[in-house]
C-alpha positions as CSV (number, residue, x, y, z in Angstrom):
1,M,241.5,228.7,-25.0
2,P,243.0,228.6,-28.5
3,H,241.8,226.0,-31.0
4,L,243.5,224.3,-33.9
5,D,241.9,222.6,-36.9
6,Y,244.2,219.9,-38.1
7,Y,243.7,218.8,-41.7
8,F,245.7,215.7,-42.7
9,A,245.8,212.5,-44.8
10,T,246.2,209.0,-43.4
11,I,248.5,208.1,-46.4
12,S,250.7,211.2,-46.2
13,P,254.3,210.7,-45.2
14,F,254.5,214.3,-44.0
15,T,251.5,213.7,-41.7
16,Y,253.4,210.7,-40.3
17,L,256.4,213.0,-39.7
18,V,254.3,215.2,-37.4
19,G,254.6,212.5,-34.8
20,N,253.4,213.7,-31.5
21,R,254.7,217.3,-31.8
22,L,251.3,218.9,-32.5
23,E,249.9,217.5,-29.3
24,K,252.9,218.7,-27.3
25,I,252.5,222.2,-28.8
26,A,248.8,222.2,-28.1
27,K,249.4,221.1,-24.5
28,T,252.0,223.9,-24.0
29,H,249.5,226.5,-25.1
30,G,246.3,225.0,-23.7
31,A,244.9,224.6,-27.2
32,S,242.3,222.1,-28.3
33,I,242.5,220.2,-31.6
34,T,239.9,219.0,-34.1
35,Y,241.3,216.3,-36.3
36,K,240.0,216.5,-39.9
37,P,241.2,213.7,-42.1
38,L,240.6,214.2,-45.8
39,D,241.2,212.8,-49.2
40,I,244.5,214.3,-50.2
41,V,244.3,213.4,-53.9
42,A,240.9,215.0,-54.2
43,L,242.3,218.1,-52.4
44,F,245.1,218.3,-54.9
45,G,242.7,218.1,-57.7
46,R,240.5,220.9,-56.2
47,T,243.4,223.3,-55.4
48,G,245.8,223.0,-58.3
49,G,248.1,220.3,-56.9
50,V,249.2,217.1,-58.5
51,A,249.4,213.6,-57.1
52,P,253.1,212.5,-56.4
53,K,253.0,209.9,-59.2
54,D,252.1,212.5,-61.7
55,R,254.7,215.1,-60.7
56,H,257.7,215.9,-62.8
57,P,260.7,213.7,-62.0
58,N,262.5,216.7,-60.5
59,R,259.8,217.1,-58.0
60,Q,259.6,213.4,-57.2
61,E,263.3,213.2,-56.6
62,Y,263.3,216.3,-54.3
63,R,260.3,214.9,-52.4
64,L,262.3,211.7,-51.6
65,Q,265.3,213.7,-50.5
66,E,263.2,215.9,-48.3
67,L,261.5,212.9,-46.7
68,R,264.9,211.3,-45.9
69,R,266.1,214.6,-44.3
70,Q,262.9,215.2,-42.4
71,S,262.9,211.6,-41.1
72,A,266.5,212.1,-39.8
73,K,265.5,215.4,-38.2
74,T,262.5,214.0,-36.4
75,G,264.1,210.6,-35.5
76,L,261.1,208.8,-37.0
77,P,262.0,205.9,-39.2
78,L,260.6,206.1,-42.7
79,N,260.5,203.7,-45.6
80,L,260.7,205.7,-48.8
81,K,259.1,202.9,-50.8
82,P,256.5,201.4,-48.4
83,A,254.9,198.1,-49.4
84,H,251.3,199.4,-49.3
85,W,251.4,202.9,-50.8
86,P,249.4,204.3,-52.3
87,T,246.5,202.6,-50.6
88,N,242.9,203.4,-49.7
89,G,243.3,205.7,-46.7
90,A,239.5,206.2,-46.3
91,P,238.8,203.3,-43.9
92,A,241.5,204.5,-41.4
93,A,240.1,208.1,-41.8
94,Y,236.6,206.8,-40.9
95,A,238.0,205.1,-37.8
96,I,239.7,208.4,-36.7
97,I,236.5,210.3,-37.2
98,A,234.4,207.7,-35.3
99,A,237.0,207.5,-32.5
100,Q,237.1,211.3,-32.1
101,K,233.3,211.2,-31.8
102,E,233.3,208.2,-29.5
103,G,236.1,209.2,-27.2
104,G,237.9,207.0,-24.7
105,G,241.4,207.0,-26.2
106,D,244.2,209.2,-27.6
107,I,243.3,210.6,-31.1
108,G,246.8,212.0,-31.6
109,K,248.3,208.6,-30.9
110,L,245.8,207.0,-33.2
111,V,246.8,209.2,-36.1
112,A,250.5,208.4,-35.4
113,E,249.8,204.7,-35.2
114,I,247.9,204.7,-38.5
115,T,250.5,206.7,-40.4
116,A,253.4,204.8,-38.9
117,S,251.7,201.6,-40.1
118,V,252.1,202.9,-43.7
119,W,255.5,204.5,-43.5
120,A,257.4,202.5,-40.8
121,R,255.7,199.1,-40.6
122,D,254.8,198.2,-44.1
123,L,251.1,197.5,-43.2
124,D,248.1,198.2,-45.3
125,I,245.8,200.6,-43.5
126,A,243.0,199.7,-45.9
127,Q,242.8,196.4,-44.0
128,D,240.3,196.1,-41.1
129,E,242.7,194.2,-38.9
130,V,245.4,196.9,-39.2
131,V,242.9,199.7,-38.3
132,R,241.7,197.7,-35.3
133,Q,245.3,197.2,-34.1
134,C,245.9,200.9,-34.3
135,L,242.7,201.7,-32.4
136,T,243.7,199.3,-29.7
137,A,247.2,200.7,-29.4
138,A,245.7,204.2,-29.0
139,G,243.4,203.1,-26.2
140,F,240.2,202.8,-28.2
141,D,237.7,200.0,-28.4
142,P,238.6,198.3,-31.8
143,A,234.9,197.8,-32.4
144,I,234.8,201.6,-33.2
145,A,236.0,200.5,-36.7
146,D,232.5,199.2,-37.3
147,K,230.6,202.1,-35.8
148,G,229.1,205.1,-37.6
149,L,230.7,204.3,-41.0
150,F,228.1,206.2,-43.0
151,T,228.3,209.2,-40.7
152,A,232.1,209.1,-40.8
153,A,232.0,208.9,-44.6
154,D,229.9,212.0,-44.7
155,T,232.3,213.8,-42.3
156,Y,235.2,212.7,-44.4
157,E,233.7,214.4,-47.5
158,A,232.7,217.4,-45.4
159,N,236.3,217.8,-44.2
160,L,237.4,218.1,-47.8
161,E,234.8,220.8,-48.6
162,D,235.7,222.6,-45.4
163,A,239.4,222.4,-46.2
164,V,238.9,223.9,-49.7
165,A,236.7,226.7,-48.3
166,K,239.3,227.6,-45.6
167,G,242.3,227.7,-47.9
168,V,243.9,224.3,-47.4
169,F,245.9,222.8,-50.3
170,G,248.1,220.2,-48.7
171,A,248.7,218.0,-45.7
172,P,249.4,218.3,-42.9
173,F,247.8,221.7,-42.6
174,F,247.0,223.6,-39.3
175,I,244.6,226.5,-38.9
176,T,244.3,228.5,-35.7
177,D,241.0,230.0,-34.5
178,T,242.4,233.4,-35.8
179,D,242.7,231.9,-39.3
180,E,246.5,231.8,-39.2
181,R,247.5,228.9,-41.5
182,F,250.5,226.7,-41.4
183,W,251.3,224.1,-44.1
184,G,253.6,221.2,-43.5
185,Q,255.2,219.4,-40.5
186,D,258.2,221.6,-41.0
187,R,256.1,224.6,-39.9
188,L,255.2,223.3,-36.5
189,E,257.9,225.5,-34.9
190,D,256.2,228.5,-36.5
191,L,252.9,227.4,-35.1
192,D,254.4,227.1,-31.7
193,L,255.9,230.6,-31.9
194,Y,252.6,232.0,-33.2
195,L,250.6,230.5,-30.3
196,A,253.3,232.0,-28.0
197,G,252.7,235.4,-29.4
198,K,256.1,235.6,-31.0
199,L,255.0,235.7,-34.7
C-alpha cells in the first residue's frame, strides 16, 4: 500500500486550498497519510525561504493574485486579509498531532476545519475554543486539545527536522514512500498521476 507524508502549516493559505483533495487521491490509490504539521516560518529560515511579510512587493502582489485564482479554481472561499493572520499556529498543530495519535475522528477534516478557520471564517486558531470547535466538527473529543501537549510539541519540532532532512522547503508538501516530492496544492494532480503510474 502506498504511503504519503504530508507536511503542512496550519496558518498556510495554500494548505487551506488543499481542501479534501488529498484524502480523495489517497482513497483512490489506497494510500495512507501521515499528517506532519510544522513551523513554516522556521522552515523558510532553514531552507532559504522568506516569510511573506519580508518578501519583495512584487512577490507579495503575485502571491495575492495567485491565492485569488486558486481560490476560484478550487471553489473554496478565501479572505486575502484575514483578521487573525499571522497568528500562532502551534496550538492547532499540537491538536492535530494529538488527534492523529488518539484517533476517533477525521484528521483530514480537522486540518481543513483549522485552516478554514483562518482563511474563510476570520477566527484565531491560537485560541483554545476555536481549536476545540474544529476538533468537534471533525469528530474528535474536544478534550484532545488538553492531551499530550508536551509530546505534541516535541513531535512538532521533530516534524520540522524531518522535513528539512527530506528536502521540504514549503507547504503544503507531499512525499511518497518512493521519495517522489510534490510542492504545493497545485501539484495534487501530478501526485494523483504519479500514484496512478502515469508520471
